[in-house]
C-alpha positions as CSV (number, residue, x, y, z in Angstrom):
1,X,0.0,0.0,0.0
2,X,1.3,3.5,-0.9
3,X,1.9,6.0,1.9
4,X,0.1,9.3,1.9
5,X,3.4,10.9,0.8
6,X,3.8,8.5,-2.1
7,X,0.2,9.3,-3.2
8,X,1.0,13.1,-2.9
9,X,4.2,12.8,-5.0
10,X,2.5,10.6,-7.7
11,X,-0.1,13.3,-8.4
12,X,2.5,15.4,-10.2
13,X,4.2,15.2,-13.7
14,X,7.3,13.0,-13.8
15,X,9.8,15.9,-13.7
16,X,8.2,17.3,-10.5
17,X,7.9,13.8,-9.0
18,X,11.7,13.4,-9.5
19,X,12.4,16.7,-7.7
20,X,10.0,15.8,-4.8
21,X,11.5,12.3,-4.5
22,X,15.0,13.8,-4.4
23,X,14.0,16.2,-1.6
24,X,12.3,13.3,0.3
25,X,15.4,11.1,-0.1
26,X,17.7,13.9,1.0
27,X,15.7,14.4,4.2
28,X,15.3,10.7,5.1
29,X,19.0,10.0,4.4
30,X,20.1,12.9,6.6
31,X,17.5,12.3,9.3
32,X,16.8,8.5,9.4
33,X,14.7,8.9,12.6
34,X,12.4,11.5,11.0
35,X,8.7,10.6,11.0
36,X,7.2,11.2,7.6
37,X,3.5,12.1,7.2
38,X,1.2,14.4,5.3
39,X,0.6,17.6,7.2
40,X,-1.2,20.7,6.0
41,X,-1.6,18.9,2.7
42,X,2.1,18.6,2.3
43,X,4.8,16.0,3.0
44,X,6.0,16.8,6.5
45,X,8.8,15.5,8.6
46,X,9.0,15.4,12.4
47,X,11.8,14.7,14.8
48,X,11.2,13.9,18.4
49,X,7.6,14.9,17.8
50,X,8.6,18.4,16.6
51,X,8.2,19.8,13.1
52,X,11.4,19.5,11.1
53,X,10.5,20.6,7.5
54,X,7.7,20.5,4.9
55,X,7.8,20.8,1.2
56,X,5.3,20.7,-1.7
57,X,4.9,21.2,-5.4
58,X,2.9,24.1,-7.0
59,X,2.3,25.0,-10.6
60,X,5.5,27.0,-11.0
61,X,7.6,26.3,-7.9
62,X,8.6,23.9,-5.1
63,X,7.7,25.3,-1.7
64,X,10.1,24.5,1.1
65,X,9.2,25.2,4.7
66,X,12.0,25.1,7.2
67,X,10.0,27.0,9.8
68,X,11.1,30.6,10.4
69,X,14.3,29.6,12.3
70,X,15.5,27.4,9.5
71,X,15.4,30.3,7.0
72,X,16.8,33.1,9.1
73,X,20.3,31.5,9.2
74,X,20.5,31.2,5.4
75,X,19.1,34.6,4.5
76,X,21.9,35.5,2.1
77,X,21.7,32.1,0.2
78,X,17.9,32.3,0.1
79,X,17.8,35.9,-1.0
80,X,17.6,34.9,-4.7
81,X,14.3,33.2,-4.1
82,X,10.8,34.5,-3.3
83,X,10.1,34.0,0.4
84,X,7.4,34.3,3.0
85,X,7.7,33.8,6.8
86,X,9.3,30.4,7.1
87,X,8.9,29.5,3.4
88,X,10.8,29.8,0.2
89,X,9.9,29.1,-3.4
90,X,12.3,27.4,-5.7
91,X,11.1,28.0,-9.3
92,X,10.6,24.9,-11.4
93,X,12.4,26.7,-14.3
94,X,15.7,26.8,-12.4
95,X,18.0,24.4,-10.5
96,X,16.7,23.2,-7.2
97,X,19.4,24.0,-4.5
98,X,19.5,20.5,-2.9
99,X,22.7,21.4,-1.0
100,X,21.0,24.4,0.6
101,X,17.9,22.3,1.4
102,X,20.3,19.8,3.1
103,X,21.9,22.6,5.1
104,X,18.5,23.8,6.3
105,X,17.5,20.3,7.3
106,X,20.8,19.9,9.2
107,X,20.2,23.1,11.0
108,X,16.7,22.1,12.0
109,X,18.0,18.8,13.4
110,X,20.5,20.7,15.5
111,X,17.8,23.1,16.7
112,X,15.4,20.3,17.7
113,X,18.1,18.2,19.4
114,X,19.4,21.2,21.4
115,X,15.8,22.0,22.7
116,X,15.4,18.5,24.1
């Protein structure tokens, strides 16, 4: 049986599925203890019961949500992208910055672990 996250990813065109799957793999390889579930209609990851990150596909971009703290530390690197409070949009027309996503995930892990 497919998980809710599998079902979510499979709704999109192959190119977008590939991007979503890469982000998913990056998160799960870096945080093997992360709990994966659909939250707010998006794939969400939790560590020690606390929100780690979320991501989702939209018509023209991939939304990535590292919570406000996860984005503040990478303001300069994220400045090239449209942002909201705790969110950033990576356009589907450009390269997805997987290395930056990985850095945000790592920071969030450290933040969660230091608060426990």
